[in-house]
PDBQT receptor file of N, H, CA, C and O in Angstrom, charges set to zero:
ATOM      1  N   MET A   1    -102.557 -42.715 -11.526  1.00  0.00    +0.000 N 
ATOM      2  CA  MET A   1    -101.294 -43.007 -12.152  1.00  0.00    +0.000 C 
ATOM      3  C   MET A   1    -101.102 -44.515 -12.251  1.00  0.00    +0.000 C 
ATOM      4  O   MET A   1    -101.400 -45.264 -11.321  1.00  0.00    +0.000 OA
ATOM      5  N   SER A   2    -100.614 -44.921 -13.366  1.00  0.00    +0.000 N 
ATOM      6  H   SER A   2    -100.372 -44.312 -14.121  1.00  0.00    +0.000 HD
ATOM      7  CA  SER A   2    -100.345 -46.334 -13.577  1.00  0.00    +0.000 C 
ATOM      8  C   SER A   2     -99.086 -46.749 -12.831  1.00  0.00    +0.000 C 
ATOM      9  O   SER A   2     -98.183 -45.939 -12.621  1.00  0.00    +0.000 OA
ATOM     10  N   GLU A   3     -99.030 -48.017 -12.431  1.00  0.00    +0.000 N 
ATOM     11  H   GLU A   3     -99.764 -48.675 -12.601  1.00  0.00    +0.000 HD
ATOM     12  CA  GLU A   3     -97.842 -48.512 -11.738  1.00  0.00    +0.000 C 
ATOM     13  C   GLU A   3     -96.633 -48.537 -12.658  1.00  0.00    +0.000 C 
ATOM     14  O   GLU A   3     -95.497 -48.487 -12.187  1.00  0.00    +0.000 OA
ATOM     15  N   ARG A   4     -96.858 -48.613 -13.953  1.00  0.00    +0.000 N 
ATOM     16  H   ARG A   4     -97.781 -48.653 -14.337  1.00  0.00    +0.000 HD
ATOM     17  CA  ARG A   4     -95.771 -48.738 -14.918  1.00  0.00    +0.000 C 
ATOM     18  C   ARG A   4     -95.173 -47.392 -15.320  1.00  0.00    +0.000 C 
ATOM     19  O   ARG A   4     -94.113 -47.361 -15.945  1.00  0.00    +0.000 OA
ATOM     20  N   GLU A   5     -95.810 -46.305 -14.987  1.00  0.00    +0.000 N 
ATOM     21  H   GLU A   5     -96.672 -46.330 -14.480  1.00  0.00    +0.000 HD
ATOM     22  CA  GLU A   5     -95.299 -44.995 -15.387  1.00  0.00    +0.000 C 
ATOM     23  C   GLU A   5     -93.987 -44.695 -14.673  1.00  0.00    +0.000 C 
ATOM     24  O   GLU A   5     -93.847 -44.921 -13.471  1.00  0.00    +0.000 OA
ATOM     25  N   THR A   6     -93.028 -44.182 -15.441  1.00  0.00    +0.000 N 
ATOM     26  H   THR A   6     -93.141 -43.998 -16.418  1.00  0.00    +0.000 HD
ATOM     27  CA  THR A   6     -91.734 -43.830 -14.869  1.00  0.00    +0.000 C 
ATOM     28  C   THR A   6     -91.304 -42.468 -15.386  1.00  0.00    +0.000 C 
ATOM     29  O   THR A   6     -91.821 -41.975 -16.389  1.00  0.00    +0.000 OA
ATOM     30  N   ILE A   7     -90.355 -41.871 -14.689  1.00  0.00    +0.000 N 
ATOM     31  H   ILE A   7     -89.936 -42.271 -13.874  1.00  0.00    +0.000 HD
ATOM     32  CA  ILE A   7     -89.753 -40.621 -15.134  1.00  0.00    +0.000 C 
ATOM     33  C   ILE A   7     -88.239 -40.775 -15.093  1.00  0.00    +0.000 C 
ATOM     34  O   ILE A   7     -87.695 -41.557 -14.314  1.00  0.00    +0.000 OA
ATOM     35  N   ARG A   8     -87.582 -40.014 -15.945  1.00  0.00    +0.000 N 
ATOM     36  H   ARG A   8     -88.025 -39.379 -16.578  1.00  0.00    +0.000 HD
ATOM     37  CA  ARG A   8     -86.121 -40.020 -15.994  1.00  0.00    +0.000 C 
ATOM     38  C   ARG A   8     -85.643 -38.742 -15.306  1.00  0.00    +0.000 C 
ATOM     39  O   ARG A   8     -86.065 -37.644 -15.666  1.00  0.00    +0.000 OA
ATOM     40  N   VAL A   9     -84.768 -38.889 -14.322  1.00  0.00    +0.000 N 
ATOM     41  H   VAL A   9     -84.425 -39.781 -14.030  1.00  0.00    +0.000 HD
ATOM     42  CA  VAL A   9     -84.261 -37.759 -13.549  1.00  0.00    +0.000 C 
ATOM     43  C   VAL A   9     -82.752 -37.694 -13.732  1.00  0.00    +0.000 C 
ATOM     44  O   VAL A   9     -82.054 -38.690 -13.540  1.00  0.00    +0.000 OA
ATOM     45  N   LYS A  10     -82.248 -36.516 -14.107  1.00  0.00    +0.000 N 
ATOM     46  H   LYS A  10     -82.814 -35.707 -14.263  1.00  0.00    +0.000 HD
ATOM     47  CA  LYS A  10     -80.815 -36.334 -14.338  1.00  0.00    +0.000 C 
ATOM     48  C   LYS A  10     -80.293 -35.224 -13.433  1.00  0.00    +0.000 C 
ATOM     49  O   LYS A  10     -80.885 -34.147 -13.363  1.00  0.00    +0.000 OA
ATOM     50  N   LEU A  11     -79.189 -35.484 -12.744  1.00  0.00    +0.000 N 
ATOM     51  H   LEU A  11     -78.708 -36.359 -12.801  1.00  0.00    +0.000 HD
ATOM     52  CA  LEU A  11     -78.554 -34.477 -11.892  1.00  0.00    +0.000 C 
ATOM     53  C   LEU A  11     -77.728 -33.556 -12.785  1.00  0.00    +0.000 C 
ATOM     54  O   LEU A  11     -76.771 -33.999 -13.420  1.00  0.00    +0.000 OA
ATOM     55  N   VAL A  12     -78.095 -32.277 -12.837  1.00  0.00    +0.000 N 
ATOM     56  H   VAL A  12     -78.873 -31.917 -12.321  1.00  0.00    +0.000 HD
ATOM     57  CA  VAL A  12     -77.413 -31.335 -13.730  1.00  0.00    +0.000 C 
ATOM     58  C   VAL A  12     -76.609 -30.278 -12.980  1.00  0.00    +0.000 C 
ATOM     59  O   VAL A  12     -75.789 -29.587 -13.585  1.00  0.00    +0.000 OA
ATOM     60  N   ARG A  13     -76.828 -30.143 -11.683  1.00  0.00    +0.000 N 
ATOM     61  H   ARG A  13     -77.493 -30.705 -11.192  1.00  0.00    +0.000 HD
ATOM     62  CA  ARG A  13     -76.067 -29.182 -10.885  1.00  0.00    +0.000 C 
ATOM     63  C   ARG A  13     -75.524 -29.869  -9.645  1.00  0.00    +0.000 C 
ATOM     64  O   ARG A  13     -76.135 -30.792  -9.106  1.00  0.00    +0.000 OA
ATOM     65  N   SER A  14     -74.377 -29.407  -9.209  1.00  0.00    +0.000 N 
ATOM     66  H   SER A  14     -73.881 -28.657  -9.647  1.00  0.00    +0.000 HD
ATOM     67  CA  SER A  14     -73.721 -29.994  -8.048  1.00  0.00    +0.000 C 
ATOM     68  C   SER A  14     -74.466 -29.641  -6.762  1.00  0.00    +0.000 C 
ATOM     69  O   SER A  14     -74.983 -28.532  -6.627  1.00  0.00    +0.000 OA
ATOM     70  N   PRO A  15     -74.520 -30.578  -5.821  1.00  0.00    +0.000 N 
ATOM     71  CA  PRO A  15     -75.159 -30.293  -4.541  1.00  0.00    +0.000 C 
ATOM     72  C   PRO A  15     -74.262 -29.529  -3.564  1.00  0.00    +0.000 C 
ATOM     73  O   PRO A  15     -74.644 -29.332  -2.410  1.00  0.00    +0.000 OA
ATOM     74  N   ILE A  16     -73.089 -29.101  -3.999  1.00  0.00    +0.000 N 
ATOM     75  H   ILE A  16     -72.779 -29.261  -4.935  1.00  0.00    +0.000 HD
ATOM     76  CA  ILE A  16     -72.224 -28.313  -3.119  1.00  0.00    +0.000 C 
ATOM     77  C   ILE A  16     -72.968 -27.032  -2.741  1.00  0.00    +0.000 C 
ATOM     78  O   ILE A  16     -73.490 -26.332  -3.609  1.00  0.00    +0.000 OA
ATOM     79  N   GLY A  17     -73.013 -26.736  -1.468  1.00  0.00    +0.000 N 
ATOM     80  H   GLY A  17     -72.590 -27.305  -0.763  1.00  0.00    +0.000 HD
ATOM     81  CA  GLY A  17     -73.713 -25.552  -0.986  1.00  0.00    +0.000 C 
ATOM     82  C   GLY A  17     -75.168 -25.810  -0.642  1.00  0.00    +0.000 C 
ATOM     83  O   GLY A  17     -75.852 -24.912  -0.152  1.00  0.00    +0.000 OA
ATOM     84  N   CYS A  18     -75.654 -27.018  -0.889  1.00  0.00    +0.000 N 
ATOM     85  H   CYS A  18     -75.098 -27.747  -1.288  1.00  0.00    +0.000 HD
ATOM     86  CA  CYS A  18     -77.032 -27.368  -0.548  1.00  0.00    +0.000 C 
ATOM     87  C   CYS A  18     -77.080 -27.908   0.876  1.00  0.00    +0.000 C 
ATOM     88  O   CYS A  18     -76.055 -28.234   1.474  1.00  0.00    +0.000 OA
ATOM     89  N   THR A  19     -78.276 -27.992   1.390  1.00  0.00    +0.000 N 
ATOM     90  H   THR A  19     -79.109 -27.727   0.904  1.00  0.00    +0.000 HD
ATOM     91  CA  THR A  19     -78.440 -28.508   2.744  1.00  0.00    +0.000 C 
ATOM     92  C   THR A  19     -78.206 -30.019   2.770  1.00  0.00    +0.000 C 
ATOM     93  O   THR A  19     -78.285 -30.686   1.738  1.00  0.00    +0.000 OA
ATOM     94  N   GLN A  20     -77.923 -30.541   3.940  1.00  0.00    +0.000 N 
ATOM     95  H   GLN A  20     -77.859 -29.999   4.778  1.00  0.00    +0.000 HD
ATOM     96  CA  GLN A  20     -77.717 -31.982   4.092  1.00  0.00    +0.000 C 
ATOM     97  C   GLN A  20     -78.980 -32.743   3.719  1.00  0.00    +0.000 C 
ATOM     98  O   GLN A  20     -78.906 -33.845   3.176  1.00  0.00    +0.000 OA
ATOM     99  N   ARG A  21     -80.126 -32.168   4.004  1.00  0.00    +0.000 N 
ATOM    100  H   ARG A  21     -80.186 -31.273   4.446  1.00  0.00    +0.000 HD
ATOM    101  CA  ARG A  21     -81.389 -32.824   3.670  1.00  0.00    +0.000 C 
ATOM    102  C   ARG A  21     -81.543 -32.987   2.155  1.00  0.00    +0.000 C 
ATOM    103  O   ARG A  21     -82.014 -34.023   1.686  1.00  0.00    +0.000 OA
ATOM    104  N   GLN A  22     -81.146 -31.966   1.391  1.00  0.00    +0.000 N 
ATOM    105  H   GLN A  22     -80.763 -31.125   1.772  1.00  0.00    +0.000 HD
ATOM    106  CA  GLN A  22     -81.211 -32.061  -0.065  1.00  0.00    +0.000 C 
ATOM    107  C   GLN A  22     -80.210 -33.093  -0.588  1.00  0.00    +0.000 C 
ATOM    108  O   GLN A  22     -80.516 -33.831  -1.524  1.00  0.00    +0.000 OA
ATOM    109  N   ARG A  23     -79.037 -33.147   0.000  1.00  0.00    +0.000 N 
ATOM    110  H   ARG A  23     -78.788 -32.547   0.761  1.00  0.00    +0.000 HD
ATOM    111  CA  ARG A  23     -78.044 -34.155  -0.399  1.00  0.00    +0.000 C 
ATOM    112  C   ARG A  23     -78.564 -35.559  -0.116  1.00  0.00    +0.000 C 
ATOM    113  O   ARG A  23     -78.386 -36.468  -0.927  1.00  0.00    +0.000 OA
ATOM    114  N   ASP A  24     -79.205 -35.732   1.032  1.00  0.00    +0.000 N 
ATOM    115  H   ASP A  24     -79.349 -34.993   1.691  1.00  0.00    +0.000 HD
ATOM    116  CA  ASP A  24     -79.777 -37.032   1.380  1.00  0.00    +0.000 C 
ATOM    117  C   ASP A  24     -80.885 -37.420   0.399  1.00  0.00    +0.000 C 
ATOM    118  O   ASP A  24     -81.020 -38.589   0.039  1.00  0.00    +0.000 OA
ATOM    119  N   THR A  25     -81.670 -36.440  -0.028  1.00  0.00    +0.000 N 
ATOM    120  H   THR A  25     -81.560 -35.490   0.264  1.00  0.00    +0.000 HD
ATOM    121  CA  THR A  25     -82.725 -36.698  -1.003  1.00  0.00    +0.000 C 
ATOM    122  C   THR A  25     -82.128 -37.160  -2.324  1.00  0.00    +0.000 C 
ATOM    123  O   THR A  25     -82.625 -38.109  -2.932  1.00  0.00    +0.000 OA
ATOM    124  N   LEU A  26     -81.068 -36.498  -2.773  1.00  0.00    +0.000 N 
ATOM    125  H   LEU A  26     -80.664 -35.728  -2.279  1.00  0.00    +0.000 HD
ATOM    126  CA  LEU A  26     -80.398 -36.912  -4.010  1.00  0.00    +0.000 C 
ATOM    127  C   LEU A  26     -79.852 -38.328  -3.880  1.00  0.00    +0.000 C 
ATOM    128  O   LEU A  26     -79.979 -39.136  -4.800  1.00  0.00    +0.000 OA
ATOM    129  N   ARG A  27     -79.254 -38.622  -2.750  1.00  0.00    +0.000 N 
ATOM    130  H   ARG A  27     -79.152 -37.966  -2.002  1.00  0.00    +0.000 HD
ATOM    131  CA  ARG A  27     -78.709 -39.961  -2.521  1.00  0.00    +0.000 C 
ATOM    132  C   ARG A  27     -79.838 -40.995  -2.529  1.00  0.00    +0.000 C 
ATOM    133  O   ARG A  27     -79.672 -42.099  -3.048  1.00  0.00    +0.000 OA
ATOM    134  N   GLY A  28     -80.977 -40.634  -1.956  1.00  0.00    +0.000 N 
ATOM    135  H   GLY A  28     -81.113 -39.737  -1.535  1.00  0.00    +0.000 HD
ATOM    136  CA  GLY A  28     -82.124 -41.535  -1.951  1.00  0.00    +0.000 C 
ATOM    137  C   GLY A  28     -82.680 -41.797  -3.340  1.00  0.00    +0.000 C 
ATOM    138  O   GLY A  28     -83.239 -42.861  -3.602  1.00  0.00    +0.000 OA
ATOM    139  N   LEU A  29     -82.524 -40.827  -4.226  1.00  0.00    +0.000 N 
ATOM    140  H   LEU A  29     -82.069 -39.962  -4.013  1.00  0.00    +0.000 HD
ATOM    141  CA  LEU A  29     -82.945 -41.007  -5.615  1.00  0.00    +0.000 C 
ATOM    142  C   LEU A  29     -81.914 -41.787  -6.421  1.00  0.00    +0.000 C 
ATOM    143  O   LEU A  29     -82.200 -42.233  -7.532  1.00  0.00    +0.000 OA
ATOM    144  N   GLY A  30     -80.726 -41.952  -5.870  1.00  0.00    +0.000 N 
ATOM    145  H   GLY A  30     -80.493 -41.590  -4.968  1.00  0.00    +0.000 HD
ATOM    146  CA  GLY A  30     -79.672 -42.658  -6.585  1.00  0.00    +0.000 C 
ATOM    147  C   GLY A  30     -78.801 -41.746  -7.420  1.00  0.00    +0.000 C 
ATOM    148  O   GLY A  30     -78.048 -42.216  -8.272  1.00  0.00    +0.000 OA
ATOM    149  N   LEU A  31     -78.895 -40.444  -7.185  1.00  0.00    +0.000 N 
ATOM    150  H   LEU A  31     -79.507 -40.063  -6.492  1.00  0.00    +0.000 HD
ATOM    151  CA  LEU A  31     -78.109 -39.470  -7.944  1.00  0.00    +0.000 C 
ATOM    152  C   LEU A  31     -76.874 -39.099  -7.130  1.00  0.00    +0.000 C 
ATOM    153  O   LEU A  31     -76.960 -38.349  -6.158  1.00  0.00    +0.000 OA
ATOM    154  N   THR A  32     -75.733 -39.630  -7.537  1.00  0.00    +0.000 N 
ATOM    155  H   THR A  32     -75.663 -40.239  -8.327  1.00  0.00    +0.000 HD
ATOM    156  CA  THR A  32     -74.509 -39.424  -6.774  1.00  0.00    +0.000 C 
ATOM    157  C   THR A  32     -73.505 -38.532  -7.486  1.00  0.00    +0.000 C 
ATOM    158  O   THR A  32     -72.627 -37.960  -6.840  1.00  0.00    +0.000 OA
ATOM    159  N   ARG A  33     -73.614 -38.402  -8.801  1.00  0.00    +0.000 N 
ATOM    160  H   ARG A  33     -74.327 -38.866  -9.326  1.00  0.00    +0.000 HD
ATOM    161  CA  ARG A  33     -72.663 -37.581  -9.556  1.00  0.00    +0.000 C 
ATOM    162  C   ARG A  33     -73.408 -36.735 -10.580  1.00  0.00    +0.000 C 
ATOM    163  O   ARG A  33     -74.458 -37.130 -11.085  1.00  0.00    +0.000 OA
ATOM    164  N   VAL A  34     -72.853 -35.574 -10.878  1.00  0.00    +0.000 N 
ATOM    165  H   VAL A  34     -71.999 -35.252 -10.468  1.00  0.00    +0.000 HD
ATOM    166  CA  VAL A  34     -73.436 -34.706 -11.894  1.00  0.00    +0.000 C 
ATOM    167  C   VAL A  34     -73.413 -35.454 -13.225  1.00  0.00    +0.000 C 
ATOM    168  O   VAL A  34     -72.400 -36.043 -13.601  1.00  0.00    +0.000 OA
ATOM    169  N   GLY A  35     -74.537 -35.423 -13.926  1.00  0.00    +0.000 N 
ATOM    170  H   GLY A  35     -75.360 -34.945 -13.621  1.00  0.00    +0.000 HD
ATOM    171  CA  GLY A  35     -74.647 -36.107 -15.206  1.00  0.00    +0.000 C 
ATOM    172  C   GLY A  35     -75.290 -37.475 -15.117  1.00  0.00    +0.000 C 
ATOM    173  O   GLY A  35     -75.662 -38.046 -16.143  1.00  0.00    +0.000 OA
ATOM    174  N   LYS A  36     -75.428 -38.012 -13.925  1.00  0.00    +0.000 N 
ATOM    175  H   LYS A  36     -75.125 -37.548 -13.092  1.00  0.00    +0.000 HD
ATOM    176  CA  LYS A  36     -76.028 -39.338 -13.755  1.00  0.00    +0.000 C 
ATOM    177  C   LYS A  36     -77.536 -39.253 -13.951  1.00  0.00    +0.000 C 
ATOM    178  O   LYS A  36     -78.185 -38.311 -13.495  1.00  0.00    +0.000 OA
ATOM    179  N   THR A  37     -78.079 -40.248 -14.634  1.00  0.00    +0.000 N 
ATOM    180  H   THR A  37     -77.553 -41.013 -15.004  1.00  0.00    +0.000 HD
ATOM    181  CA  THR A  37     -79.510 -40.319 -14.899  1.00  0.00    +0.000 C 
ATOM    182  C   THR A  37     -80.069 -41.588 -14.280  1.00  0.00    +0.000 C 
ATOM    183  O   THR A  37     -79.465 -42.656 -14.385  1.00  0.00    +0.000 OA
ATOM    184  N   VAL A  38     -81.219 -41.472 -13.638  1.00  0.00    +0.000 N 
ATOM    185  H   VAL A  38     -81.710 -40.605 -13.553  1.00  0.00    +0.000 HD
ATOM    186  CA  VAL A  38     -81.898 -42.636 -13.069  1.00  0.00    +0.000 C 
ATOM    187  C   VAL A  38     -83.352 -42.630 -13.523  1.00  0.00    +0.000 C 
ATOM    188  O   VAL A  38     -83.930 -41.577 -13.792  1.00  0.00    +0.000 OA
ATOM    189  N   VAL A  39     -83.924 -43.808 -13.601  1.00  0.00    +0.000 N 
ATOM    190  H   VAL A  39     -83.455 -44.664 -13.382  1.00  0.00    +0.000 HD
ATOM    191  CA  VAL A  39     -85.339 -43.959 -13.923  1.00  0.00    +0.000 C 
ATOM    192  C   VAL A  39     -86.049 -44.362 -12.639  1.00  0.00    +0.000 C 
ATOM    193  O   VAL A  39     -85.704 -45.364 -12.013  1.00  0.00    +0.000 OA
ATOM    194  N   VAL A  40     -87.042 -43.571 -12.256  1.00  0.00    +0.000 N 
ATOM    195  H   VAL A  40     -87.322 -42.757 -12.765  1.00  0.00    +0.000 HD
ATOM    196  CA  VAL A  40     -87.766 -43.831 -11.011  1.00  0.00    +0.000 C 
ATOM    197  C   VAL A  40     -89.258 -43.926 -11.306  1.00  0.00    +0.000 C 
ATOM    198  O   VAL A  40     -89.730 -43.338 -12.279  1.00  0.00    +0.000 OA
ATOM    199  N   PRO A  41     -90.004 -44.653 -10.487  1.00  0.00    +0.000 N 
ATOM    200  CA  PRO A  41     -91.449 -44.737 -10.691  1.00  0.00    +0.000 C 
ATOM    201  C   PRO A  41     -92.111 -43.385 -10.454  1.00  0.00    +0.000 C 
ATOM    202  O   PRO A  41     -91.685 -42.602  -9.605  1.00  0.00    +0.000 OA
ATOM    203  N   LYS A  42     -93.153 -43.136 -11.221  1.00  0.00    +0.000 N 
ATOM    204  H   LYS A  42     -93.499 -43.772 -11.910  1.00  0.00    +0.000 HD
ATOM    205  CA  LYS A  42     -93.885 -41.875 -11.079  1.00  0.00    +0.000 C 
ATOM    206  C   LYS A  42     -94.997 -42.090 -10.056  1.00  0.00    +0.000 C 
ATOM    207  O   LYS A  42     -96.118 -42.467 -10.400  1.00  0.00    +0.000 OA
ATOM    208  N   ASN A  43     -94.660 -41.842  -8.798  1.00  0.00    +0.000 N 
ATOM    209  H   ASN A  43     -93.750 -41.536  -8.519  1.00  0.00    +0.000 HD
ATOM    210  CA  ASN A  43     -95.642 -41.954  -7.726  1.00  0.00    +0.000 C 
ATOM    211  C   ASN A  43     -95.470 -40.736  -6.817  1.00  0.00    +0.000 C 
ATOM    212  O   ASN A  43     -94.459 -40.041  -6.912  1.00  0.00    +0.000 OA
ATOM    213  N   PRO A  44     -96.422 -40.470  -5.953  1.00  0.00    +0.000 N 
ATOM    214  CA  PRO A  44     -96.348 -39.264  -5.126  1.00  0.00    +0.000 C 
ATOM    215  C   PRO A  44     -95.079 -39.153  -4.293  1.00  0.00    +0.000 C 
ATOM    216  O   PRO A  44     -94.568 -38.049  -4.105  1.00  0.00    +0.000 OA
ATOM    217  N   ALA A  45     -94.564 -40.256  -3.794  1.00  0.00    +0.000 N 
ATOM    218  H   ALA A  45     -94.979 -41.153  -3.947  1.00  0.00    +0.000 HD
ATOM    219  CA  ALA A  45     -93.354 -40.210  -2.971  1.00  0.00    +0.000 C 
ATOM    220  C   ALA A  45     -92.155 -39.740  -3.787  1.00  0.00    +0.000 C 
ATOM    221  O   ALA A  45     -91.401 -38.874  -3.344  1.00  0.00    +0.000 OA
ATOM    222  N   MET A  46     -91.980 -40.303  -4.964  1.00  0.00    +0.000 N 
ATOM    223  H   MET A  46     -92.593 -41.007  -5.324  1.00  0.00    +0.000 HD
ATOM    224  CA  MET A  46     -90.841 -39.924  -5.807  1.00  0.00    +0.000 C 
ATOM    225  C   MET A  46     -91.002 -38.513  -6.359  1.00  0.00    +0.000 C 
ATOM    226  O   MET A  46     -90.023 -37.774  -6.467  1.00  0.00    +0.000 OA
ATOM    227  N   LEU A  47     -92.224 -38.135  -6.707  1.00  0.00    +0.000 N 
ATOM    228  H   LEU A  47     -93.019 -38.735  -6.620  1.00  0.00    +0.000 HD
ATOM    229  CA  LEU A  47     -92.445 -36.780  -7.211  1.00  0.00    +0.000 C 
ATOM    230  C   LEU A  47     -92.145 -35.750  -6.124  1.00  0.00    +0.000 C 
ATOM    231  O   LEU A  47     -91.664 -34.657  -6.423  1.00  0.00    +0.000 OA
ATOM    232  N   GLY A  48     -92.424 -36.089  -4.876  1.00  0.00    +0.000 N 
ATOM    233  H   GLY A  48     -92.814 -36.977  -4.634  1.00  0.00    +0.000 HD
ATOM    234  CA  GLY A  48     -92.091 -35.199  -3.764  1.00  0.00    +0.000 C 
ATOM    235  C   GLY A  48     -90.599 -35.053  -3.586  1.00  0.00    +0.000 C 
ATOM    236  O   GLY A  48     -90.108 -33.957  -3.313  1.00  0.00    +0.000 OA
ATOM    237  N   ARG A  49     -89.867 -36.151  -3.739  1.00  0.00    +0.000 N 
ATOM    238  H   ARG A  49     -90.265 -37.041  -3.961  1.00  0.00    +0.000 HD
ATOM    239  CA  ARG A  49     -88.406 -36.093  -3.641  1.00  0.00    +0.000 C 
ATOM    240  C   ARG A  49     -87.830 -35.226  -4.760  1.00  0.00    +0.000 C 
ATOM    241  O   ARG A  49     -86.955 -34.392  -4.530  1.00  0.00    +0.000 OA
ATOM    242  N   VAL A  50     -88.336 -35.437  -5.968  1.00  0.00    +0.000 N 
ATOM    243  H   VAL A  50     -89.047 -36.115  -6.155  1.00  0.00    +0.000 HD
ATOM    244  CA  VAL A  50     -87.847 -34.659  -7.110  1.00  0.00    +0.000 C 
ATOM    245  C   VAL A  50     -88.166 -33.179  -6.910  1.00  0.00    +0.000 C 
ATOM    246  O   VAL A  50     -87.343 -32.324  -7.236  1.00  0.00    +0.000 OA
ATOM    247  N   ALA A  51     -89.332 -32.868  -6.388  1.00  0.00    +0.000 N 
ATOM    248  H   ALA A  51     -90.001 -33.563  -6.123  1.00  0.00    +0.000 HD
ATOM    249  CA  ALA A  51     -89.708 -31.474  -6.158  1.00  0.00    +0.000 C 
ATOM    250  C   ALA A  51     -88.790 -30.808  -5.142  1.00  0.00    +0.000 C 
ATOM    251  O   ALA A  51     -88.530 -29.608  -5.231  1.00  0.00    +0.000 OA
ATOM    252  N   ALA A  52     -88.299 -31.576  -4.181  1.00  0.00    +0.000 N 
ATOM    253  H   ALA A  52     -88.510 -32.551  -4.109  1.00  0.00    +0.000 HD
ATOM    254  CA  ALA A  52     -87.426 -31.021  -3.144  1.00  0.00    +0.000 C 
ATOM    255  C   ALA A  52     -86.072 -30.596  -3.700  1.00  0.00    +0.000 C 
ATOM    256  O   ALA A  52     -85.402 -29.744  -3.116  1.00  0.00    +0.000 OA
ATOM    257  N   VAL A  53     -85.664 -31.184  -4.827  1.00  0.00    +0.000 N 
ATOM    258  H   VAL A  53     -86.209 -31.875  -5.301  1.00  0.00    +0.000 HD
ATOM    259  CA  VAL A  53     -84.359 -30.855  -5.421  1.00  0.00    +0.000 C 
ATOM    260  C   VAL A  53     -84.522 -30.398  -6.873  1.00  0.00    +0.000 C 
ATOM    261  O   VAL A  53     -83.619 -30.580  -7.690  1.00  0.00    +0.000 OA
ATOM    262  N   ARG A  54     -85.665 -29.808  -7.189  1.00  0.00    +0.000 N 
ATOM    263  H   ARG A  54     -86.398 -29.660  -6.526  1.00  0.00    +0.000 HD
ATOM    264  CA  ARG A  54     -85.973 -29.439  -8.573  1.00  0.00    +0.000 C 
ATOM    265  C   ARG A  54     -84.981 -28.451  -9.170  1.00  0.00    +0.000 C 
ATOM    266  O   ARG A  54     -84.842 -28.380 -10.391  1.00  0.00    +0.000 OA
ATOM    267  N   HIS A  55     -84.289 -27.688  -8.327  1.00  0.00    +0.000 N 
ATOM    268  H   HIS A  55     -84.402 -27.745  -7.335  1.00  0.00    +0.000 HD
ATOM    269  CA  HIS A  55     -83.310 -26.723  -8.831  1.00  0.00    +0.000 C 
ATOM    270  C   HIS A  55     -81.993 -27.388  -9.217  1.00  0.00    +0.000 C 
ATOM    271  O   HIS A  55     -81.111 -26.732  -9.771  1.00  0.00    +0.000 OA
ATOM    272  N   LEU A  56     -81.849 -28.674  -8.932  1.00  0.00    +0.000 N 
ATOM    273  H   LEU A  56     -82.566 -29.207  -8.482  1.00  0.00    +0.000 HD
ATOM    274  CA  LEU A  56     -80.612 -29.405  -9.232  1.00  0.00    +0.000 C 
ATOM    275  C   LEU A  56     -80.780 -30.449 -10.331  1.00  0.00    +0.000 C 
ATOM    276  O   LEU A  56     -79.786 -30.970 -10.836  1.00  0.00    +0.000 OA
ATOM    277  N   VAL A  57     -82.010 -30.762 -10.708  1.00  0.00    +0.000 N 
ATOM    278  H   VAL A  57     -82.817 -30.338 -10.298  1.00  0.00    +0.000 HD
ATOM    279  CA  VAL A  57     -82.250 -31.871 -11.628  1.00  0.00    +0.000 C 
ATOM    280  C   VAL A  57     -83.081 -31.444 -12.835  1.00  0.00    +0.000 C 
ATOM    281  O   VAL A  57     -83.741 -30.405 -12.834  1.00  0.00    +0.000 OA
ATOM    282  N   GLU A  58     -83.021 -32.291 -13.867  1.00  0.00    +0.000 N 
ATOM    283  H   GLU A  58     -82.485 -33.135 -13.868  1.00  0.00    +0.000 HD
ATOM    284  CA  GLU A  58     -83.914 -32.182 -15.018  1.00  0.00    +0.000 C 
ATOM    285  C   GLU A  58     -84.780 -33.430 -15.019  1.00  0.00    +0.000 C 
ATOM    286  O   GLU A  58     -84.304 -34.524 -14.716  1.00  0.00    +0.000 OA
ATOM    287  N   VAL A  59     -86.051 -33.265 -15.360  1.00  0.00    +0.000 N 
ATOM    288  H   VAL A  59     -86.438 -32.377 -15.606  1.00  0.00    +0.000 HD
ATOM    289  CA  VAL A  59     -86.985 -34.383 -15.353  1.00  0.00    +0.000 C 
ATOM    290  C   VAL A  59     -87.621 -34.494 -16.730  1.00  0.00    +0.000 C 
ATOM    291  O   VAL A  59     -88.012 -33.491 -17.326  1.00  0.00    +0.000 OA
ATOM    292  N   GLU A  60     -87.722 -35.724 -17.232  1.00  0.00    +0.000 N 
ATOM    293  H   GLU A  60     -87.405 -36.540 -16.747  1.00  0.00    +0.000 HD
ATOM    294  CA  GLU A  60     -88.424 -35.968 -18.489  1.00  0.00    +0.000 C 
ATOM    295  C   GLU A  60     -89.165 -37.293 -18.382  1.00  0.00    +0.000 C 
ATOM    296  O   GLU A  60     -88.727 -38.195 -17.668  1.00  0.00    +0.000 OA
ATOM    297  N   PRO A  61     -90.281 -37.413 -19.088  1.00  0.00    +0.000 N 
ATOM    298  CA  PRO A  61     -91.028 -38.673 -19.031  1.00  0.00    +0.000 C 
ATOM    299  C   PRO A  61     -90.277 -39.779 -19.756  1.00  0.00    +0.000 C 
ATOM    300  O   PRO A  61     -89.495 -39.519 -20.670  1.00  0.00    +0.000 OA
ATOM    301  N   CYS A  62     -90.522 -41.010 -19.341  1.00  0.00    +0.000 N 
ATOM    302  H   CYS A  62     -91.157 -41.222 -18.599  1.00  0.00    +0.000 HD
ATOM    303  CA  CYS A  62     -89.908 -42.175 -20.008  1.00  0.00    +0.000 C 
ATOM    304  C   CYS A  62     -90.881 -42.782 -20.980  1.00  0.00    +0.000 C 
ATOM    305  O   CYS A  62     -90.559 -43.769 -21.641  1.00  0.00    +0.000 OA
TER     306      CYS A  62
């Protein structure tokens, strides 16, 4: 993977009812409100975070 590759992650579902660990993961990604979109680097660490909350977010390439 190139260092320049990024992905766009959008929070589409509320974390209400999710575990504290999932909420912390969303906060670590910078997703604090439904509808917020962030651009994150495409690396194994970020892909793991996104996978942990995949039921709450939409992902698209940048």
